[in-house]
PDB file of N, CA, C and O in Angstrom, chain B, residues numbered from 101:
ATOM      1  N   MET B 101      46.987  51.472  84.960  1.00  0.00           N
ATOM      2  CA  MET B 101      47.944  52.337  85.603  1.00  0.00           C
ATOM      3  C   MET B 101      47.915  52.068  87.103  1.00  0.00           C
ATOM      4  O   MET B 101      46.842  51.875  87.676  1.00  0.00           O
ATOM      5  N   ALA B 102      49.038  52.054  87.719  1.00  0.00           N
ATOM      6  CA  ALA B 102      49.132  51.837  89.161  1.00  0.00           C
ATOM      7  C   ALA B 102      49.382  53.185  89.823  1.00  0.00           C
ATOM      8  O   ALA B 102      50.061  54.046  89.264  1.00  0.00           O
ATOM      9  N   ASP B 103      48.837  53.356  91.000  1.00  0.00           N
ATOM     10  CA  ASP B 103      48.977  54.644  91.658  1.00  0.00           C
ATOM     11  C   ASP B 103      49.078  54.456  93.156  1.00  0.00           C
ATOM     12  O   ASP B 103      48.103  54.061  93.796  1.00  0.00           O
ATOM     13  N   GLY B 104      50.233  54.730  93.724  1.00  0.00           N
ATOM     14  CA  GLY B 104      50.383  54.815  95.158  1.00  0.00           C
ATOM     15  C   GLY B 104      50.271  53.536  95.957  1.00  0.00           C
ATOM     16  O   GLY B 104      49.220  53.257  96.533  1.00  0.00           O
ATOM     17  N   ILE B 105      51.320  52.763  96.002  1.00  0.00           N
ATOM     18  CA  ILE B 105      51.351  51.574  96.854  1.00  0.00           C
ATOM     19  C   ILE B 105      51.517  52.030  98.300  1.00  0.00           C
ATOM     20  O   ILE B 105      52.329  52.911  98.586  1.00  0.00           O
ATOM     21  N   HIS B 106      50.752  51.434  99.210  1.00  0.00           N
ATOM     22  CA  HIS B 106      50.980  51.714 100.629  1.00  0.00           C
ATOM     23  C   HIS B 106      50.846  50.421 101.417  1.00  0.00           C
ATOM     24  O   HIS B 106      50.225  49.461 100.960  1.00  0.00           O
ATOM     25  N   LEU B 107      51.428  50.408 102.593  1.00  0.00           N
ATOM     26  CA  LEU B 107      51.362  49.232 103.460  1.00  0.00           C
ATOM     27  C   LEU B 107      50.140  49.315 104.351  1.00  0.00           C
ATOM     28  O   LEU B 107      49.823  50.369 104.903  1.00  0.00           O
ATOM     29  N   TYR B 108      49.453  48.178 104.482  1.00  0.00           N
ATOM     30  CA  TYR B 108      48.307  48.079 105.378  1.00  0.00           C
ATOM     31  C   TYR B 108      48.409  46.734 106.078  1.00  0.00           C
ATOM     32  O   TYR B 108      48.342  45.688 105.431  1.00  0.00           O
ATOM     33  N   LYS B 109      48.570  46.754 107.381  1.00  0.00           N
ATOM     34  CA  LYS B 109      48.714  45.542 108.192  1.00  0.00           C
ATOM     35  C   LYS B 109      49.783  44.612 107.630  1.00  0.00           C
ATOM     36  O   LYS B 109      49.609  43.394 107.594  1.00  0.00           O
ATOM     37  N   GLY B 110      50.893  45.206 107.191  1.00  0.00           N
ATOM     38  CA  GLY B 110      52.039  44.437 106.714  1.00  0.00           C
ATOM     39  C   GLY B 110      51.960  43.980 105.270  1.00  0.00           C
ATOM     40  O   GLY B 110      52.857  43.275 104.807  1.00  0.00           O
ATOM     41  N   LEU B 111      50.917  44.357 104.542  1.00  0.00           N
ATOM     42  CA  LEU B 111      50.766  43.973 103.140  1.00  0.00           C
ATOM     43  C   LEU B 111      50.749  45.224 102.261  1.00  0.00           C
ATOM     44  O   LEU B 111      50.276  46.281 102.678  1.00  0.00           O
ATOM     45  N   GLU B 112      51.269  45.091 101.045  1.00  0.00           N
ATOM     46  CA  GLU B 112      51.228  46.195 100.100  1.00  0.00           C
ATOM     47  C   GLU B 112      49.862  46.211  99.418  1.00  0.00           C
ATOM     48  O   GLU B 112      49.397  45.184  98.924  1.00  0.00           O
ATOM     49  N   VAL B 113      49.230  47.366  99.395  1.00  0.00           N
ATOM     50  CA  VAL B 113      47.949  47.547  98.725  1.00  0.00           C
ATOM     51  C   VAL B 113      48.188  48.518  97.572  1.00  0.00           C
ATOM     52  O   VAL B 113      48.575  49.668  97.780  1.00  0.00           O
ATOM     53  N   CYS B 114      47.950  48.034  96.356  1.00  0.00           N
ATOM     54  CA  CYS B 114      48.219  48.847  95.165  1.00  0.00           C
ATOM     55  C   CYS B 114      46.954  48.966  94.320  1.00  0.00           C
ATOM     56  O   CYS B 114      46.515  47.980  93.728  1.00  0.00           O
ATOM     57  N   PRO B 115      46.361  50.166  94.255  1.00  0.00           N
ATOM     58  CA  PRO B 115      45.203  50.352  93.391  1.00  0.00           C
ATOM     59  C   PRO B 115      45.611  50.257  91.923  1.00  0.00           C
ATOM     60  O   PRO B 115      46.662  50.768  91.533  1.00  0.00           O
ATOM     61  N   LEU B 116      44.788  49.610  91.118  1.00  0.00           N
ATOM     62  CA  LEU B 116      45.013  49.481  89.684  1.00  0.00           C
ATOM     63  C   LEU B 116      43.809  50.096  88.973  1.00  0.00           C
ATOM     64  O   LEU B 116      42.688  49.604  89.097  1.00  0.00           O
ATOM     65  N   ILE B 117      44.048  51.164  88.235  1.00  0.00           N
ATOM     66  CA  ILE B 117      42.969  51.915  87.603  1.00  0.00           C
ATOM     67  C   ILE B 117      43.167  51.846  86.091  1.00  0.00           C
ATOM     68  O   ILE B 117      44.279  52.031  85.598  1.00  0.00           O
ATOM     69  N   PHE B 118      42.091  51.581  85.357  1.00  0.00           N
ATOM     70  CA  PHE B 118      42.215  51.482  83.905  1.00  0.00           C
ATOM     71  C   PHE B 118      40.925  51.969  83.244  1.00  0.00           C
ATOM     72  O   PHE B 118      39.865  52.015  83.867  1.00  0.00           O
ATOM     73  N   LEU B 119      41.045  52.326  81.975  1.00  0.00           N
ATOM     74  CA  LEU B 119      39.896  52.830  81.223  1.00  0.00           C
ATOM     75  C   LEU B 119      38.798  51.773  81.135  1.00  0.00           C
ATOM     76  O   LEU B 119      39.082  50.586  80.973  1.00  0.00           O
ATOM     77  N   HIS B 120      37.568  52.203  81.240  1.00  0.00           N
ATOM     78  CA  HIS B 120      36.433  51.286  81.125  1.00  0.00           C
ATOM     79  C   HIS B 120      36.343  50.710  79.710  1.00  0.00           C
ATOM     80  O   HIS B 120      36.040  49.531  79.533  1.00  0.00           O
ATOM     81  N   VAL B 121      36.605  51.534  78.722  1.00  0.00           N
ATOM     82  CA  VAL B 121      36.616  51.106  77.321  1.00  0.00           C
ATOM     83  C   VAL B 121      38.048  51.197  76.827  1.00  0.00           C
ATOM     84  O   VAL B 121      38.657  52.266  76.854  1.00  0.00           O
ATOM     85  N   ALA B 122      38.583  50.069  76.376  1.00  0.00           N
ATOM     86  CA  ALA B 122      39.967  50.028  75.907  1.00  0.00           C
ATOM     87  C   ALA B 122      40.161  50.966  74.715  1.00  0.00           C
ATOM     88  O   ALA B 122      39.275  51.114  73.873  1.00  0.00           O
ATOM     89  N   THR B 123      41.317  51.585  74.662  1.00  0.00           N
ATOM     90  CA  THR B 123      41.650  52.477  73.566  1.00  0.00           C
ATOM     91  C   THR B 123      42.032  51.664  72.339  1.00  0.00           C
ATOM     92  O   THR B 123      42.879  50.773  72.408  1.00  0.00           O
ATOM     93  N   ARG B 124      41.404  51.978  71.229  1.00  0.00           N
ATOM     94  CA  ARG B 124      41.737  51.291  69.976  1.00  0.00           C
ATOM     95  C   ARG B 124      43.005  51.893  69.404  1.00  0.00           C
ATOM     96  O   ARG B 124      43.251  53.088  69.569  1.00  0.00           O
ATOM     97  N   PRO B 125      43.818  51.081  68.732  1.00  0.00           N
ATOM     98  CA  PRO B 125      45.035  51.617  68.103  1.00  0.00           C
ATOM     99  C   PRO B 125      44.704  52.787  67.171  1.00  0.00           C
ATOM    100  O   PRO B 125      43.776  52.712  66.365  1.00  0.00           O
ATOM    101  N   GLY B 126      45.466  53.848  67.295  1.00  0.00           N
ATOM    102  CA  GLY B 126      45.271  55.023  66.464  1.00  0.00           C
ATOM    103  C   GLY B 126      44.203  55.974  66.963  1.00  0.00           C
ATOM    104  O   GLY B 126      43.957  57.004  66.336  1.00  0.00           O
ATOM    105  N   SER B 127      43.564  55.653  68.075  1.00  0.00           N
ATOM    106  CA  SER B 127      42.517  56.511  68.634  1.00  0.00           C
ATOM    107  C   SER B 127      42.999  57.155  69.926  1.00  0.00           C
ATOM    108  O   SER B 127      43.933  56.682  70.573  1.00  0.00           O
ATOM    109  N   ALA B 128      42.341  58.235  70.274  1.00  0.00           N
ATOM    110  CA  ALA B 128      42.651  58.900  71.544  1.00  0.00           C
ATOM    111  C   ALA B 128      41.957  58.157  72.688  1.00  0.00           C
ATOM    112  O   ALA B 128      40.983  57.437  72.468  1.00  0.00           O
ATOM    113  N   HIS B 129      42.464  58.335  73.901  1.00  0.00           N
ATOM    114  CA  HIS B 129      41.821  57.753  75.076  1.00  0.00           C
ATOM    115  C   HIS B 129      40.429  58.351  75.242  1.00  0.00           C
ATOM    116  O   HIS B 129      40.228  59.538  74.987  1.00  0.00           O
ATOM    117  N   ASP B 130      39.465  57.534  75.668  1.00  0.00           N
ATOM    118  CA  ASP B 130      38.100  58.007  75.879  1.00  0.00           C
ATOM    119  C   ASP B 130      37.826  58.048  77.381  1.00  0.00           C
ATOM    120  O   ASP B 130      37.280  57.103  77.951  1.00  0.00           O
ATOM    121  N   TYR B 131      38.210  59.143  78.003  1.00  0.00           N
ATOM    122  CA  TYR B 131      38.040  59.291  79.441  1.00  0.00           C
ATOM    123  C   TYR B 131      36.567  59.476  79.824  1.00  0.00           C
ATOM    124  O   TYR B 131      36.197  59.239  80.974  1.00  0.00           O
ATOM    125  N   ASP B 132      35.728  59.895  78.878  1.00  0.00           N
ATOM    126  CA  ASP B 132      34.313  60.121  79.165  1.00  0.00           C
ATOM    127  C   ASP B 132      33.569  58.837  79.512  1.00  0.00           C
ATOM    128  O   ASP B 132      32.520  58.893  80.153  1.00  0.00           O
ATOM    129  N   GLU B 133      34.090  57.682  79.101  1.00  0.00           N
ATOM    130  CA  GLU B 133      33.444  56.403  79.394  1.00  0.00           C
ATOM    131  C   GLU B 133      33.725  55.936  80.818  1.00  0.00           C
ATOM    132  O   GLU B 133      33.118  54.968  81.276  1.00  0.00           O
ATOM    133  N   GLY B 134      34.634  56.605  81.526  1.00  0.00           N
ATOM    134  CA  GLY B 134      34.921  56.292  82.917  1.00  0.00           C
ATOM    135  C   GLY B 134      36.057  55.294  83.096  1.00  0.00           C
ATOM    136  O   GLY B 134      36.787  54.966  82.160  1.00  0.00           O
ATOM    137  N   PHE B 135      36.176  54.828  84.323  1.00  0.00           N
ATOM    138  CA  PHE B 135      37.311  53.997  84.724  1.00  0.00           C
ATOM    139  C   PHE B 135      36.852  52.793  85.535  1.00  0.00           C
ATOM    140  O   PHE B 135      35.866  52.864  86.269  1.00  0.00           O
ATOM    141  N   ASP B 136      37.568  51.703  85.396  1.00  0.00           N
ATOM    142  CA  ASP B 136      37.368  50.510  86.204  1.00  0.00           C
ATOM    143  C   ASP B 136      38.525  50.408  87.183  1.00  0.00           C
ATOM    144  O   ASP B 136      39.533  51.098  87.039  1.00  0.00           O
ATOM    145  N   ALA B 137      38.375  49.539  88.182  1.00  0.00           N
ATOM    146  CA  ALA B 137      39.403  49.450  89.211  1.00  0.00           C
ATOM    147  C   ALA B 137      39.592  48.015  89.682  1.00  0.00           C
ATOM    148  O   ALA B 137      38.684  47.186  89.627  1.00  0.00           O
ATOM    149  N   ALA B 138      40.794  47.760  90.141  1.00  0.00           N
ATOM    150  CA  ALA B 138      41.153  46.507  90.792  1.00  0.00           C
ATOM    151  C   ALA B 138      42.165  46.879  91.874  1.00  0.00           C
ATOM    152  O   ALA B 138      42.614  48.022  91.952  1.00  0.00           O
ATOM    153  N   VAL B 139      42.510  45.914  92.693  1.00  0.00           N
ATOM    154  CA  VAL B 139      43.523  46.157  93.719  1.00  0.00           C
ATOM    155  C   VAL B 139      44.450  44.945  93.785  1.00  0.00           C
ATOM    156  O   VAL B 139      43.996  43.801  93.787  1.00  0.00           O
ATOM    157  N   ARG B 140      45.749  45.210  93.839  1.00  0.00           N
ATOM    158  CA  ARG B 140      46.727  44.137  94.030  1.00  0.00           C
ATOM    159  C   ARG B 140      47.157  44.156  95.489  1.00  0.00           C
ATOM    160  O   ARG B 140      47.573  45.190  96.011  1.00  0.00           O
ATOM    161  N   ILE B 141      47.054  43.007  96.138  1.00  0.00           N
ATOM    162  CA  ILE B 141      47.529  42.860  97.511  1.00  0.00           C
ATOM    163  C   ILE B 141      48.742  41.949  97.440  1.00  0.00           C
ATOM    164  O   ILE B 141      48.675  40.857  96.876  1.00  0.00           O
ATOM    165  N   LYS B 142      49.845  42.396  98.011  1.00  0.00           N
ATOM    166  CA  LYS B 142      51.117  41.696  97.858  1.00  0.00           C
ATOM    167  C   LYS B 142      51.901  41.717  99.155  1.00  0.00           C
ATOM    168  O   LYS B 142      51.855  42.681  99.918  1.00  0.00           O
ATOM    169  N   GLU B 143      52.622  40.629  99.387  1.00  0.00           N
ATOM    170  CA  GLU B 143      53.555  40.605 100.499  1.00  0.00           C
ATOM    171  C   GLU B 143      54.764  41.450 100.119  1.00  0.00           C
ATOM    172  O   GLU B 143      55.166  41.447  98.955  1.00  0.00           O
ATOM    173  N   PRO B 144      55.352  42.168 101.063  1.00  0.00           N
ATOM    174  CA  PRO B 144      56.573  42.911 100.752  1.00  0.00           C
ATOM    175  C   PRO B 144      57.699  41.939 100.387  1.00  0.00           C
ATOM    176  O   PRO B 144      57.778  40.838 100.933  1.00  0.00           O
ATOM    177  N   ASP B 145      58.566  42.354  99.463  1.00  0.00           N
ATOM    178  CA  ASP B 145      59.725  41.537  99.100  1.00  0.00           C
ATOM    179  C   ASP B 145      60.689  41.485 100.277  1.00  0.00           C
ATOM    180  O   ASP B 145      60.822  42.446 101.034  1.00  0.00           O
ATOM    181  N   GLY B 146      61.346  40.364 100.412  1.00  0.00           N
ATOM    182  CA  GLY B 146      62.348  40.268 101.466  1.00  0.00           C
ATOM    183  C   GLY B 146      62.687  38.835 101.807  1.00  0.00           C
ATOM    184  O   GLY B 146      61.986  37.907 101.404  1.00  0.00           O
ATOM    185  N   ASP B 147      63.756  38.660 102.543  1.00  0.00           N
ATOM    186  CA  ASP B 147      64.225  37.371 103.026  1.00  0.00           C
ATOM    187  C   ASP B 147      64.514  36.387 101.898  1.00  0.00           C
ATOM    188  O   ASP B 147      64.556  35.181 102.139  1.00  0.00           O
ATOM    189  N   GLY B 148      64.714  36.869 100.675  1.00  0.00           N
ATOM    190  CA  GLY B 148      65.034  35.995  99.559  1.00  0.00           C
ATOM    191  C   GLY B 148      63.887  35.095  99.119  1.00  0.00           C
ATOM    192  O   GLY B 148      64.075  34.245  98.249  1.00  0.00           O
ATOM    193  N   LEU B 149      62.709  35.263  99.699  1.00  0.00           N
ATOM    194  CA  LEU B 149      61.558  34.450  99.330  1.00  0.00           C
ATOM    195  C   LEU B 149      60.735  35.176  98.267  1.00  0.00           C
ATOM    196  O   LEU B 149      60.720  36.405  98.207  1.00  0.00           O
ATOM    197  N   LYS B 150      60.062  34.404  97.441  1.00  0.00           N
ATOM    198  CA  LYS B 150      59.197  34.999  96.437  1.00  0.00           C
ATOM    199  C   LYS B 150      57.917  35.479  97.110  1.00  0.00           C
ATOM    200  O   LYS B 150      57.216  34.695  97.750  1.00  0.00           O
ATOM    201  N   ALA B 151      57.614  36.762  96.964  1.00  0.00           N
ATOM    202  CA  ALA B 151      56.427  37.355  97.592  1.00  0.00           C
ATOM    203  C   ALA B 151      55.170  36.923  96.850  1.00  0.00           C
ATOM    204  O   ALA B 151      55.140  36.890  95.620  1.00  0.00           O
ATOM    205  N   ARG B 152      54.129  36.591  97.617  1.00  0.00           N
ATOM    206  CA  ARG B 152      52.840  36.247  97.019  1.00  0.00           C
ATOM    207  C   ARG B 152      52.074  37.524  96.702  1.00  0.00           C
ATOM    208  O   ARG B 152      52.253  38.558  97.346  1.00  0.00           O
ATOM    209  N   SER B 153      51.214  37.422  95.691  1.00  0.00           N
ATOM    210  CA  SER B 153      50.453  38.565  95.237  1.00  0.00           C
ATOM    211  C   SER B 153      49.135  38.061  94.652  1.00  0.00           C
ATOM    212  O   SER B 153      49.060  36.959  94.109  1.00  0.00           O
ATOM    213  N   ARG B 154      48.104  38.889  94.772  1.00  0.00           N
ATOM    214  CA  ARG B 154      46.811  38.532  94.198  1.00  0.00           C
ATOM    215  C   ARG B 154      46.070  39.806  93.800  1.00  0.00           C
ATOM    216  O   ARG B 154      46.133  40.815  94.502  1.00  0.00           O
ATOM    217  N   VAL B 155      45.369  39.752  92.671  1.00  0.00           N
ATOM    218  CA  VAL B 155      44.598  40.897  92.182  1.00  0.00           C
ATOM    219  C   VAL B 155      43.114  40.604  92.355  1.00  0.00           C
ATOM    220  O   VAL B 155      42.637  39.514  92.038  1.00  0.00           O
ATOM    221  N   PHE B 156      42.394  41.603  92.866  1.00  0.00           N
ATOM    222  CA  PHE B 156      40.953  41.520  93.069  1.00  0.00           C
ATOM    223  C   PHE B 156      40.290  42.656  92.283  1.00  0.00           C
ATOM    224  O   PHE B 156      40.651  43.820  92.452  1.00  0.00           O
ATOM    225  N   HIS B 157      39.336  42.323  91.436  1.00  0.00           N
ATOM    226  CA  HIS B 157      38.614  43.336  90.669  1.00  0.00           C
ATOM    227  C   HIS B 157      37.434  43.854  91.483  1.00  0.00           C
ATOM    228  O   HIS B 157      36.762  43.088  92.174  1.00  0.00           O
ATOM    229  N   LEU B 158      37.191  45.139  91.398  1.00  0.00           N
ATOM    230  CA  LEU B 158      36.007  45.726  92.022  1.00  0.00           C
ATOM    231  C   LEU B 158      34.842  45.533  91.060  1.00  0.00           C
ATOM    232  O   LEU B 158      34.938  45.875  89.882  1.00  0.00           O
ATOM    233  N   HIS B 159      33.761  44.994  91.555  1.00  0.00           N
ATOM    234  CA  HIS B 159      32.572  44.789  90.741  1.00  0.00           C
ATOM    235  C   HIS B 159      31.562  45.858  91.142  1.00  0.00           C
ATOM    236  O   HIS B 159      30.946  45.794  92.205  1.00  0.00           O
ATOM    237  N   VAL B 160      31.415  46.832  90.265  1.00  0.00           N
ATOM    238  CA  VAL B 160      30.515  47.955  90.530  1.00  0.00           C
ATOM    239  C   VAL B 160      29.507  48.061  89.384  1.00  0.00           C
ATOM    240  O   VAL B 160      29.744  47.560  88.284  1.00  0.00           O
ATOM    241  N   GLU B 161      28.389  48.715  89.657  1.00  0.00           N
ATOM    242  CA  GLU B 161      27.328  48.837  88.649  1.00  0.00           C
ATOM    243  C   GLU B 161      27.731  49.708  87.468  1.00  0.00           C
ATOM    244  O   GLU B 161      27.376  49.409  86.328  1.00  0.00           O
ATOM    245  N   ARG B 162      28.465  50.776  87.729  1.00  0.00           N
ATOM    246  CA  ARG B 162      28.871  51.715  86.682  1.00  0.00           C
ATOM    247  C   ARG B 162      30.342  52.041  86.828  1.00  0.00           C
ATOM    248  O   ARG B 162      30.907  51.920  87.915  1.00  0.00           O
ATOM    249  N   PRO B 163      30.963  52.454  85.737  1.00  0.00           N
ATOM    250  CA  PRO B 163      32.363  52.876  85.830  1.00  0.00           C
ATOM    251  C   PRO B 163      32.492  54.112  86.734  1.00  0.00           C
ATOM    252  O   PRO B 163      31.546  54.883  86.900  1.00  0.00           O
ATOM    253  N   PHE B 164      33.668  54.273  87.301  1.00  0.00           N
ATOM    254  CA  PHE B 164      33.957  55.464  88.102  1.00  0.00           C
ATOM    255  C   PHE B 164      34.130  56.650  87.157  1.00  0.00           C
ATOM    256  O   PHE B 164      34.658  56.494  86.055  1.00  0.00           O
ATOM    257  N   LEU B 165      33.688  57.829  87.581  1.00  0.00           N
ATOM    258  CA  LEU B 165      33.767  59.014  86.737  1.00  0.00           C
ATOM    259  C   LEU B 165      35.173  59.591  86.643  1.00  0.00           C
ATOM    260  O   LEU B 165      35.535  60.204  85.639  1.00  0.00           O
ATOM    261  N   CYS B 166      35.970  59.388  87.707  1.00  0.00           N
ATOM    262  CA  CYS B 166      37.333  59.925  87.683  1.00  0.00           C
ATOM    263  C   CYS B 166      38.292  58.933  88.338  1.00  0.00           C
ATOM    264  O   CYS B 166      37.885  58.047  89.090  1.00  0.00           O
ATOM    265  N   THR B 167      39.566  59.106  88.033  1.00  0.00           N
ATOM    266  CA  THR B 167      40.568  58.185  88.573  1.00  0.00           C
ATOM    267  C   THR B 167      40.687  58.290  90.085  1.00  0.00           C
ATOM    268  O   THR B 167      40.983  57.297  90.749  1.00  0.00           O
ATOM    269  N   GLY B 168      40.463  59.462  90.633  1.00  0.00           N
ATOM    270  CA  GLY B 168      40.548  59.631  92.082  1.00  0.00           C
ATOM    271  C   GLY B 168      39.521  58.790  92.819  1.00  0.00           C
ATOM    272  O   GLY B 168      39.838  58.146  93.819  1.00  0.00           O
ATOM    273  N   ASP B 169      38.283  58.797  92.322  1.00  0.00           N
ATOM    274  CA  ASP B 169      37.238  57.974  92.938  1.00  0.00           C
ATOM    275  C   ASP B 169      37.581  56.489  92.819  1.00  0.00           C
ATOM    276  O   ASP B 169      37.398  55.725  93.767  1.00  0.00           O
ATOM    277  N   ALA B 170      38.076  56.090  91.653  1.00  0.00           N
ATOM    278  CA  ALA B 170      38.443  54.687  91.436  1.00  0.00           C
ATOM    279  C   ALA B 170      39.592  54.276  92.351  1.00  0.00           C
ATOM    280  O   ALA B 170      39.587  53.173  92.898  1.00  0.00           O
ATOM    281  N   ARG B 171      40.577  55.159  92.519  1.00  0.00           N
ATOM    282  CA  ARG B 171      41.727  54.865  93.379  1.00  0.00           C
ATOM    283  C   ARG B 171      41.315  54.720  94.841  1.00  0.00           C
ATOM    284  O   ARG B 171      41.752  53.799  95.530  1.00  0.00           O
ATOM    285  N   ARG B 172      40.470  55.638  95.307  1.00  0.00           N
ATOM    286  CA  ARG B 172      40.016  55.567  96.694  1.00  0.00           C
ATOM    287  C   ARG B 172      39.190  54.309  96.946  1.00  0.00           C
ATOM    288  O   ARG B 172      39.354  53.654  97.975  1.00  0.00           O
ATOM    289  N   ALA B 173      38.307  53.971  96.016  1.00  0.00           N
ATOM    290  CA  ALA B 173      37.489  52.765  96.172  1.00  0.00           C
ATOM    291  C   ALA B 173      38.355  51.511  96.142  1.00  0.00           C
ATOM    292  O   ALA B 173      38.115  50.572  96.900  1.00  0.00           O
ATOM    293  N   SER B 174      39.346  51.493  95.282  1.00  0.00           N
ATOM    294  CA  SER B 174      40.246  50.347  95.172  1.00  0.00           C
ATOM    295  C   SER B 174      41.040  50.140  96.463  1.00  0.00           C
ATOM    296  O   SER B 174      41.163  49.017  96.950  1.00  0.00           O
ATOM    297  N   THR B 175      41.568  51.212  97.002  1.00  0.00           N
ATOM    298  CA  THR B 175      42.325  51.137  98.254  1.00  0.00           C
ATOM    299  C   THR B 175      41.435  50.678  99.399  1.00  0.00           C
ATOM    300  O   THR B 175      41.824  49.810 100.180  1.00  0.00           O
ATOM    301  N   ALA B 176      40.244  51.252  99.502  1.00  0.00           N
ATOM    302  CA  ALA B 176      39.313  50.868 100.561  1.00  0.00           C
ATOM    303  C   ALA B 176      38.911  49.397 100.429  1.00  0.00           C
ATOM    304  O   ALA B 176      38.785  48.700 101.436  1.00  0.00           O
ATOM    305  N   TYR B 177      38.711  48.922  99.207  1.00  0.00           N
ATOM    306  CA  TYR B 177      38.345  47.526  98.981  1.00  0.00           C
ATOM    307  C   TYR B 177      39.475  46.592  99.414  1.00  0.00           C
ATOM    308  O   TYR B 177      39.224  45.561 100.039  1.00  0.00           O
ATOM    309  N   GLY B 178      40.709  46.947  99.085  1.00  0.00           N
ATOM    310  CA  GLY B 178      41.851  46.136  99.513  1.00  0.00           C
ATOM    311  C   GLY B 178      41.942  46.043 101.023  1.00  0.00           C
ATOM    312  O   GLY B 178      42.174  44.964 101.568  1.00  0.00           O
ATOM    313  N   GLU B 179      41.761  47.156 101.698  1.00  0.00           N
ATOM    314  CA  GLU B 179      41.802  47.162 103.162  1.00  0.00           C
ATOM    315  C   GLU B 179      40.649  46.340 103.739  1.00  0.00           C
ATOM    316  O   GLU B 179      40.833  45.628 104.726  1.00  0.00           O
ATOM    317  N   LEU B 180      39.470  46.431 103.135  1.00  0.00           N
ATOM    318  CA  LEU B 180      38.316  45.650 103.582  1.00  0.00           C
ATOM    319  C   LEU B 180      38.583  44.153 103.429  1.00  0.00           C
ATOM    320  O   LEU B 180      38.264  43.373 104.325  1.00  0.00           O
ATOM    321  N   LEU B 181      39.163  43.751 102.305  1.00  0.00           N
ATOM    322  CA  LEU B 181      39.485  42.337 102.090  1.00  0.00           C
ATOM    323  C   LEU B 181      40.455  41.823 103.153  1.00  0.00           C
ATOM    324  O   LEU B 181      40.299  40.713 103.662  1.00  0.00           O
ATOM    325  N   ILE B 182      41.448  42.633 103.479  1.00  0.00           N
ATOM    326  CA  ILE B 182      42.418  42.248 104.506  1.00  0.00           C
ATOM    327  C   ILE B 182      41.732  42.153 105.868  1.00  0.00           C
ATOM    328  O   ILE B 182      41.947  41.191 106.606  1.00  0.00           O
ATOM    329  N   ASP B 183      40.914  43.140 106.200  1.00  0.00           N
ATOM    330  CA  ASP B 183      40.228  43.161 107.498  1.00  0.00           C
ATOM    331  C   ASP B 183      39.243  42.012 107.656  1.00  0.00           C
ATOM    332  O   ASP B 183      39.094  41.472 108.751  1.00  0.00           O
ATOM    333  N   GLU B 184      38.567  41.632 106.569  1.00  0.00           N
ATOM    334  CA  GLU B 184      37.514  40.628 106.661  1.00  0.00           C
ATOM    335  C   GLU B 184      37.998  39.208 106.346  1.00  0.00           C
ATOM    336  O   GLU B 184      37.186  38.295 106.194  1.00  0.00           O
ATOM    337  N   CYS B 185      39.283  39.028 106.251  1.00  0.00           N
ATOM    338  CA  CYS B 185      39.822  37.696 105.979  1.00  0.00           C
ATOM    339  C   CYS B 185      39.420  36.756 107.130  1.00  0.00           C
ATOM    340  O   CYS B 185      39.664  37.059 108.298  1.00  0.00           O
ATOM    341  N   THR B 186      38.815  35.637 106.794  1.00  0.00           N
ATOM    342  CA  THR B 186      38.319  34.674 107.768  1.00  0.00           C
ATOM    343  C   THR B 186      39.457  34.117 108.622  1.00  0.00           C
ATOM    344  O   THR B 186      40.508  33.773 108.082  1.00  0.00           O
ATOM    345  N   PRO B 187      39.276  34.019 109.934  1.00  0.00           N
ATOM    346  CA  PRO B 187      40.322  33.429 110.778  1.00  0.00           C
ATOM    347  C   PRO B 187      40.682  32.014 110.283  1.00  0.00           C
ATOM    348  O   PRO B 187      39.803  31.229 109.925  1.00  0.00           O
ATOM    349  N   GLY B 188      41.952  31.715 110.270  1.00  0.00           N
ATOM    350  CA  GLY B 188      42.413  30.416 109.800  1.00  0.00           C
ATOM    351  C   GLY B 188      42.678  30.377 108.299  1.00  0.00           C
ATOM    352  O   GLY B 188      43.186  29.378 107.790  1.00  0.00           O
ATOM    353  N   LYS B 189      42.342  31.452 107.583  1.00  0.00           N
ATOM    354  CA  LYS B 189      42.597  31.536 106.144  1.00  0.00           C
ATOM    355  C   LYS B 189      43.528  32.716 105.907  1.00  0.00           C
ATOM    356  O   LYS B 189      43.798  33.506 106.811  1.00  0.00           O
ATOM    357  N   THR B 190      44.009  32.817 104.682  1.00  0.00           N
ATOM    358  CA  THR B 190      44.809  33.984 104.289  1.00  0.00           C
ATOM    359  C   THR B 190      44.188  34.633 103.068  1.00  0.00           C
ATOM    360  O   THR B 190      43.317  34.052 102.420  1.00  0.00           O
ATOM    361  N   ILE B 191      44.626  35.812 102.764  1.00  0.00           N
ATOM    362  CA  ILE B 191      44.147  36.538 101.590  1.00  0.00           C
ATOM    363  C   ILE B 191      44.510  35.781 100.320  1.00  0.00           C
ATOM    364  O   ILE B 191      43.914  36.017  99.269  1.00  0.00           O
ATOM    365  N   TRP B 192      45.483  34.872 100.402  1.00  0.00           N
ATOM    366  CA  TRP B 192      45.962  34.134  99.231  1.00  0.00           C
ATOM    367  C   TRP B 192      45.080  32.921  98.928  1.00  0.00           C
ATOM    368  O   TRP B 192      45.136  32.377  97.825  1.00  0.00           O
ATOM    369  N   ASP B 193      44.267  32.495  99.897  1.00  0.00           N
ATOM    370  CA  ASP B 193      43.373  31.354  99.665  1.00  0.00           C
ATOM    371  C   ASP B 193      42.315  31.744  98.645  1.00  0.00           C
ATOM    372  O   ASP B 193      41.880  32.894  98.603  1.00  0.00           O
ATOM    373  N   GLY B 194      41.905  30.790  97.828  1.00  0.00           N
ATOM    374  CA  GLY B 194      40.872  31.048  96.830  1.00  0.00           C
ATOM    375  C   GLY B 194      39.542  31.356  97.484  1.00  0.00           C
ATOM    376  O   GLY B 194      39.297  31.018  98.642  1.00  0.00           O
ATOM    377  N   GLU B 195      38.697  32.001  96.714  1.00  0.00           N
ATOM    378  CA  GLU B 195      37.370  32.368  97.235  1.00  0.00           C
ATOM    379  C   GLU B 195      36.449  31.188  97.253  1.00  0.00           C
ATOM    380  O   GLU B 195      35.293  31.313  97.659  1.00  0.00           O
TER     381      GLU B 195
END
């Protein structure tokens, strides 16, 4: 699930939050197992050019207990990646 795209230094930062344990067909969601998070960083659409985008997964020891914590961590991680981008490189360059 995506929640709340916002602009940070000219890039769209979109937290991506999903269940830690996938829901099996015919079963209810298991929110007690927690949530995992990733962040999509994307150039805004415009000028008829195809916008670049990249997804970064948060690697944490345990799942987040609630979606709010996962969303905040995902947003903060995206901003950190943008801030710490090495001079002469872009967020789109491979790690």
